[in-house]
Backbone as CSV, one residue per row, in Angstrom:
resi,resn,N_x,N_y,N_z,CA_x,CA_y,CA_z,C_x,C_y,C_z
1,ARG,0.836,-1.155,0.013,-0.082,-0.029,-0.009,0.904,1.209,0.026
2,VAL,0.634,2.173,-0.901,1.403,3.403,-1.107,0.903,4.458,-0.197
3,LYS,1.912,5.141,0.476,1.671,6.338,1.240,2.558,7.502,0.773
4,LEU,2.038,8.637,0.846,2.785,9.808,0.339,3.049,10.681,1.623
5,THR,4.282,11.072,1.840,4.637,11.961,2.839,5.239,13.231,2.291
6,ILE,4.723,14.388,2.528,5.241,15.617,2.009,6.023,16.274,3.083
7,LEU,7.349,16.374,2.780,8.328,16.920,3.715,8.601,18.446,3.533
8,GLY,8.795,19.159,4.648,9.144,20.508,4.538,8.090,21.454,4.863
9,ASN,8.500,22.723,4.897,7.527,23.755,5.199,7.134,24.387,3.844
10,GLY,5.830,24.447,3.605,5.388,25.172,2.455,4.466,26.266,2.817
11,HIS,3.909,26.894,1.880,2.912,28.002,2.235,1.689,27.429,2.788
12,PRO,1.176,27.946,3.869,0.015,27.360,4.578,-1.172,27.203,3.612
13,ASP,-1.431,28.188,2.704,-2.514,28.062,1.775,-2.348,26.856,0.831
14,TYR,-1.087,26.588,0.397,-0.844,25.463,-0.555,-1.016,24.149,0.235
15,GLU,-0.561,24.073,1.526,-0.745,22.916,2.218,-2.251,22.655,2.492
16,ARG,-3.020,23.694,2.745,-4.492,23.473,2.916,-5.081,22.954,1.641
17,GLN,-4.704,23.512,0.421,-5.195,23.070,-0.798,-4.830,21.563,-1.055
18,LEU,-3.650,21.166,-0.683,-3.232,19.774,-0.825,-4.076,18.845,0.064
19,ARG,-4.280,19.276,1.363,-5.081,18.476,2.231,-6.562,18.364,1.760
20,GLU,-7.129,19.492,1.219,-8.425,19.369,0.655,-8.498,18.410,-0.528
21,LEU,-7.463,18.466,-1.413,-7.491,17.687,-2.639,-7.327,16.167,-2.193
22,ALA,-6.538,15.881,-1.187,-6.504,14.503,-0.734,-7.714,14.035,-0.146
23,LYS,-8.477,14.861,0.580,-9.764,14.529,1.135,-10.821,14.326,0.005
24,GLU,-10.749,15.264,-0.962,-11.700,15.122,-2.053,-11.478,13.886,-2.886
25,LYS,-10.246,13.347,-2.969,-9.939,12.153,-3.741,-10.024,10.860,-2.856
26,GLY,-10.317,11.104,-1.591,-10.536,10.005,-0.579,-9.219,9.254,-0.209
27,VAL,-8.112,9.986,-0.243,-6.811,9.402,0.081,-6.130,10.054,1.252
28,GLN,-6.880,10.860,2.027,-6.354,11.524,3.177,-5.643,10.708,4.139
29,GLU,-6.052,9.536,4.341,-5.324,8.595,5.305,-4.039,8.205,4.750
30,ARG,-3.719,8.321,3.483,-2.468,7.850,2.916,-1.541,8.985,2.574
31,VAL,-1.953,10.264,2.992,-1.098,11.448,2.697,-0.778,12.006,4.136
32,GLN,0.542,12.160,4.325,0.923,12.864,5.633,1.800,14.032,5.244
33,PHE,1.816,14.943,6.207,2.569,16.156,6.092,3.556,16.179,7.253
34,ALA,4.844,16.372,6.967,5.946,16.437,7.939,6.520,17.775,7.829
35,ARG,6.501,18.544,8.878,7.113,19.910,8.814,8.605,19.881,8.818
36,GLN,9.239,20.899,9.239,10.684,21.028,9.303,11.304,19.920,9.968
37,ILE,12.293,19.260,9.405,13.113,18.157,10.012,14.427,18.741,10.359
38,PRO,14.874,18.484,11.660,16.205,18.932,12.057,17.256,18.333,11.086
39,ARG,18.221,19.196,10.686,19.294,18.792,9.733,19.903,17.483,10.127
40,GLU,20.219,17.274,11.393,20.908,16.055,11.796,20.048,14.783,11.655
41,ASP,18.734,14.948,11.440,17.929,13.871,11.347,17.422,13.486,9.927
42,ILE,17.858,14.310,8.870,17.339,14.177,7.563,17.644,12.734,6.956
43,VAL,18.875,12.381,7.064,19.289,11.081,6.486,18.451,9.897,7.220
44,LYS,18.292,9.972,8.427,17.527,9.026,9.162,16.081,8.908,8.751
45,VAL,15.506,10.122,8.633,14.053,10.222,8.210,13.946,9.757,6.781
46,LEU,14.735,10.201,5.908,14.700,9.837,4.534,14.839,8.234,4.266
47,GLY,15.619,7.635,5.165,15.943,6.260,5.156,14.603,5.408,5.371
48,ARG,13.611,5.987,5.850,12.270,5.314,6.068,11.447,5.163,4.789
49,PHE,11.799,5.859,3.711,11.074,5.760,2.484,11.721,4.958,1.394
50,ASP,10.845,4.577,0.346,11.315,3.843,-0.664,11.713,4.739,-1.945
51,LEU,11.062,5.879,-2.031,11.241,6.730,-3.234,11.300,8.210,-2.761
52,PHE,11.896,9.011,-3.562,11.935,10.482,-3.257,11.414,11.183,-4.589
53,LEU,10.320,11.964,-4.459,9.774,12.560,-5.613,10.096,14.026,-5.628
54,PHE,10.767,14.568,-6.624,11.061,15.975,-6.806,10.278,16.409,-7.868
55,THR,9.197,17.148,-7.570,8.195,17.518,-8.595,8.274,19.051,-8.954
56,SER,9.336,19.685,-8.771,9.486,21.185,-8.929,9.170,21.511,-10.411
57,ILE,8.449,22.545,-10.570,8.088,23.056,-11.941,8.990,24.335,-12.254
58,TRP,9.740,24.802,-11.198,10.492,26.033,-11.292,11.921,25.781,-11.651
59,PRO,12.522,26.540,-12.550,14.006,26.290,-12.876,14.847,26.887,-11.737
60,GLU,15.168,26.031,-10.752,15.976,26.411,-9.575,17.360,25.801,-9.670
61,PRO,18.309,26.331,-8.857,19.603,25.629,-8.878,19.383,24.239,-8.331
62,MET,20.511,23.393,-8.342,20.501,22.146,-7.784,19.921,22.067,-6.436
63,ALA,18.866,21.308,-6.301,18.200,21.174,-4.907,18.972,20.340,-3.965
64,ARG,19.262,20.913,-2.794,19.968,20.143,-1.865,19.163,18.815,-1.423
65,SER,17.842,18.992,-1.509,16.988,17.843,-1.104,17.217,16.623,-1.946
66,VAL,17.454,16.839,-3.315,17.712,15.736,-4.218,19.041,14.966,-3.801
67,MET,20.068,15.837,-3.549,21.391,15.230,-3.119,21.260,14.524,-1.812
68,GLU,20.426,15.064,-0.862,20.236,14.357,0.379,19.589,13.071,0.283
69,ALA,18.477,13.062,-0.640,17.782,11.888,-0.860,18.744,10.695,-1.556
70,MET,19.487,11.123,-2.512,20.410,10.289,-3.173,21.410,9.690,-2.101
71,ALA,21.940,10.584,-1.308,22.972,10.207,-0.237,22.334,9.302,0.673
72,ALA,21.047,9.372,0.954,20.358,8.449,1.817,20.040,7.112,1.160
73,GLY,20.341,6.940,-0.143,20.112,5.703,-0.842,18.708,5.565,-1.459
74,LEU,17.958,6.685,-1.642,16.636,6.579,-2.237,16.698,6.830,-3.771
75,LEU,15.828,6.138,-4.428,15.657,6.392,-5.862,14.938,7.719,-5.969
76,VAL,15.518,8.641,-6.743,14.910,9.959,-6.998,14.120,9.849,-8.319
77,ILE,12.901,10.219,-8.245,12.118,10.493,-9.399,11.830,11.997,-9.492
78,GLY,12.319,12.664,-10.577,12.136,14.088,-10.517,12.127,14.707,-11.902
79,THR,11.772,15.990,-11.934,11.861,16.883,-13.079,13.366,17.269,-13.297
80,THR,13.671,17.614,-14.444,15.077,18.103,-14.668,15.020,19.540,-14.991
81,VAL,14.120,20.342,-14.476,14.114,21.745,-14.682,15.278,22.308,-13.895
82,GLY,15.858,23.370,-14.316,16.953,24.011,-13.607,18.188,23.127,-13.509
83,GLY,18.861,23.222,-12.332,20.030,22.501,-12.113,19.919,21.009,-11.867
84,GLN,18.719,20.510,-11.760,18.584,19.123,-11.552,18.952,18.303,-12.776
85,GLY,18.860,18.942,-14.002,19.239,18.260,-15.299,20.699,17.967,-15.307
86,GLU,21.547,18.713,-14.612,22.975,18.353,-14.484,23.217,17.109,-13.761
87,MET,22.345,16.858,-12.757,22.678,15.813,-11.821,21.769,14.568,-12.024
88,LEU,20.497,14.798,-12.308,19.576,13.585,-12.383,19.502,13.052,-13.902
89,LYS,19.920,11.954,-14.105,19.921,11.356,-15.500,19.098,10.073,-15.511
90,HIS,18.074,10.239,-16.352,17.025,9.183,-16.483,17.647,7.813,-16.908
91,GLY,17.313,6.779,-16.025,17.849,5.502,-16.248,19.249,5.213,-15.895
92,HIS,19.946,6.273,-15.476,21.360,6.114,-15.034,21.403,6.194,-13.517
93,ASN,20.868,7.310,-12.949,20.941,7.470,-11.517,19.544,7.917,-10.919
94,GLY,18.574,7.792,-11.662,17.219,8.192,-11.255,16.271,8.056,-12.374
95,LEU,15.074,8.413,-12.152,14.031,8.411,-13.172,13.449,9.780,-13.302
96,THR,13.255,10.275,-14.562,12.809,11.664,-14.752,11.392,11.677,-15.443
97,PHE,10.866,12.833,-15.311,9.504,13.172,-16.118,9.442,14.601,-16.376
98,PRO,8.687,14.910,-17.460,8.460,16.354,-17.763,7.699,17.024,-16.668
99,ALA,8.200,18.288,-16.358,7.455,19.071,-15.376,5.944,19.195,-15.739
100,GLU,5.190,19.076,-14.716,3.678,19.211,-14.775,3.083,18.017,-15.590
101,ASN,3.682,16.943,-15.716,3.126,15.781,-16.408,2.884,14.658,-15.346
102,ALA,1.661,14.666,-14.859,1.312,13.734,-13.779,1.201,12.240,-14.315
103,THR,0.830,12.194,-15.568,0.680,10.819,-16.149,2.084,10.106,-16.228
104,VAL,3.044,10.797,-16.731,4.443,10.266,-16.764,4.916,9.995,-15.331
105,LEU,4.672,10.969,-14.392,5.145,10.748,-13.093,4.529,9.446,-12.453
106,ALA,3.217,9.269,-12.700,2.569,8.048,-12.196,3.198,6.786,-12.801
107,ASP,3.506,6.838,-14.144,4.197,5.697,-14.693,5.609,5.441,-14.198
108,ARG,6.246,6.483,-13.823,7.650,6.310,-13.232,7.518,5.624,-11.760
109,ILE,6.527,6.227,-10.946,6.322,5.698,-9.679,5.930,4.217,-9.813
110,ASP,4.985,3.840,-10.657,4.585,2.475,-10.919,5.778,1.609,-11.281
111,GLN,6.673,2.118,-12.207,7.820,1.340,-12.704,8.780,1.096,-11.536
112,ALA,8.958,2.120,-10.651,9.870,2.005,-9.495,9.404,0.947,-8.432
113,LEU,8.086,0.985,-8.180,7.492,0.112,-7.221,7.506,-1.265,-7.742
114,ASN,7.285,-1.509,-9.006,7.091,-2.864,-9.535,8.521,-3.447,-10.105
115,GLU,9.493,-2.625,-10.034,10.765,-3.181,-10.512,11.851,-2.938,-9.384
116,PRO,11.865,-3.734,-8.308,12.684,-3.478,-7.171,14.191,-3.545,-7.566
117,ALA,14.577,-4.453,-8.445,15.990,-4.461,-8.905,16.486,-3.152,-9.606
118,LEU,15.558,-2.636,-10.462,15.869,-1.313,-11.066,15.915,-0.207,-10.062
119,ARG,15.004,-0.215,-9.158,14.895,0.772,-8.127,16.272,0.751,-7.331
120,SER,16.666,-0.442,-6.876,17.882,-0.532,-6.150,19.162,-0.116,-6.961
121,GLN,19.212,-0.500,-8.223,20.349,-0.162,-8.992,20.338,1.327,-9.189
122,LEU,19.253,1.966,-9.514,19.391,3.502,-9.809,19.642,4.200,-8.487
123,ALA,19.090,3.755,-7.381,19.359,4.414,-6.095,20.828,4.253,-5.687
124,LYS,21.417,3.163,-5.977,22.881,2.923,-5.655,23.701,3.819,-6.596
125,ALA,23.349,3.896,-7.737,24.107,4.756,-8.725,23.937,6.244,-8.241
126,GLY,22.831,6.702,-7.815,22.655,8.072,-7.365,23.449,8.306,-6.168
127,GLN,23.446,7.298,-5.222,24.154,7.447,-3.945,25.713,7.573,-4.284
128,ASN,26.157,6.761,-5.168,27.557,6.660,-5.466,27.985,8.064,-6.200
129,MET,27.111,8.578,-7.063,27.431,9.899,-7.667,27.539,10.973,-6.715
130,VAL,26.622,10.991,-5.734,26.683,12.120,-4.710,27.977,12.080,-3.890
131,ILE,28.306,10.742,-3.484,29.447,10.572,-2.666,30.712,10.883,-3.513
132,GLU,30.773,10.590,-4.658,32.071,10.854,-5.538,32.074,12.342,-5.945
133,GLN,30.935,12.947,-6.315,31.048,14.275,-6.946,30.617,15.474,-6.035
134,TYR,29.798,15.251,-5.053,29.260,16.325,-4.343,29.692,16.376,-2.871
135,THR,30.722,15.796,-2.513,31.209,16.003,-1.122,31.695,17.431,-0.880
136,LEU,31.710,17.886,0.379,32.082,19.174,0.642,33.563,19.384,0.245
137,GLU,34.425,18.392,0.626,35.833,18.408,0.272,36.090,18.575,-1.245
138,ARG,35.330,17.831,-1.975,35.474,17.870,-3.468,35.197,19.246,-4.009
139,MET,34.013,19.783,-3.535,33.525,21.062,-3.975,34.506,22.141,-3.600
140,ILE,35.128,22.065,-2.453,36.129,23.026,-2.004,37.337,22.984,-2.864
141,ILE,37.794,21.750,-3.191,38.919,21.620,-4.157,38.583,22.353,-5.505
142,GLU,37.351,22.030,-6.049,37.032,22.506,-7.308,36.896,24.046,-7.376
143,ILE,36.416,24.581,-6.273,36.274,26.088,-6.204,37.680,26.666,-6.108
144,GLU,38.563,25.994,-5.338,39.854,26.522,-5.163,40.644,26.506,-6.540
145,GLN,40.489,25.448,-7.220,41.132,25.282,-8.592,40.608,26.366,-9.477
146,PHE,39.304,26.528,-9.502,38.747,27.683,-10.362,39.205,28.976,-9.973
147,LEU,39.327,29.321,-8.681,39.811,30.603,-8.277,41.296,30.782,-8.685
148,MET,42.090,29.728,-8.489,43.454,29.770,-8.846,43.684,30.016,-10.388
149,SER,42.742,29.369,-11.157,42.885,29.618,-12.595,42.505,31.028,-12.977
150,VAL,41.592,31.605,-12.275,41.269,33.004,-12.587,42.443,33.893,-12.089
151,ALA,42.979,33.562,-10.906,44.033,34.363,-10.399,45.298,34.365,-11.331
152,TRP,45.545,33.262,-12.016,46.699,33.070,-12.886,46.366,33.577,-14.283
153,ASN,45.149,33.852,-14.555,44.676,34.418,-15.875,43.846,35.704,-15.679
154,PRO,44.550,36.764,-15.229,43.843,38.007,-14.970,42.993,38.546,-16.065
155,GLY,43.324,38.239,-17.267,42.488,38.760,-18.379,41.200,38.027,-18.668
156,GLN,41.053,36.840,-17.883,39.826,36.057,-18.029,38.745,36.696,-17.260
157,ARG,37.493,36.844,-17.929,36.371,37.423,-17.256,35.517,36.258,-16.704
158,LEU,35.008,36.556,-15.499,34.067,35.639,-14.852,32.651,35.753,-15.460
159,LEU,32.256,37.018,-15.694,30.907,37.321,-16.169,31.071,38.266,-17.384
160,ALA,29.999,38.361,-18.122,29.983,39.307,-19.164,29.616,40.683,-18.542
161,LEU,30.573,41.455,-18.140,30.272,42.723,-17.507,30.756,43.825,-18.487
162,PRO,30.152,44.952,-18.314,30.590,46.113,-19.242,32.076,46.440,-18.874
163,ASP,32.835,47.045,-19.796,34.254,47.387,-19.466,34.243,48.336,-18.302
164,PHE,35.107,48.196,-17.375,35.278,48.996,-16.212,36.648,49.619,-16.272
165,GLN,36.671,50.978,-16.097,37.999,51.655,-16.058,38.111,52.240,-14.636
166,ALA,39.238,51.939,-14.132,39.561,52.428,-12.777,39.841,53.964,-12.873
167,ARG,39.408,54.666,-11.877,39.607,56.074,-11.909,40.670,56.460,-10.965
């Protein structure tokens, strides 16, 4: 039996709309809302679930929640809008669906629940990717290397800015 847990703080009006929709569809017993989770408990809490759904329709930078879910060993099913497209690769380390396409999302959930070997394989690939590519140490090294390359190439511009003349 499938249950949906919505994690995090959202706008109260939106949460109310979601609760009303669940009641209208007769699934309110299968939908839970969990407010803010203390940072130190995130991996433990995420470990209780089988899937992580990232359904954002907004082009935002890479969501930390996706990295946390992957690090916790969950299969992520998500949109690739914004920065997620750099990280989440369909059939490689997760499953993707077009933003605002509930039919394809439902198909991906069904596939993940009915193919446990695939779910496990993709979840492990996502976990390995986060461990290998998104550790704090690795990100610090890459930022340092980038800054050093800029320092050694003073003519290189970071952004397309209008010419600036010192006075």
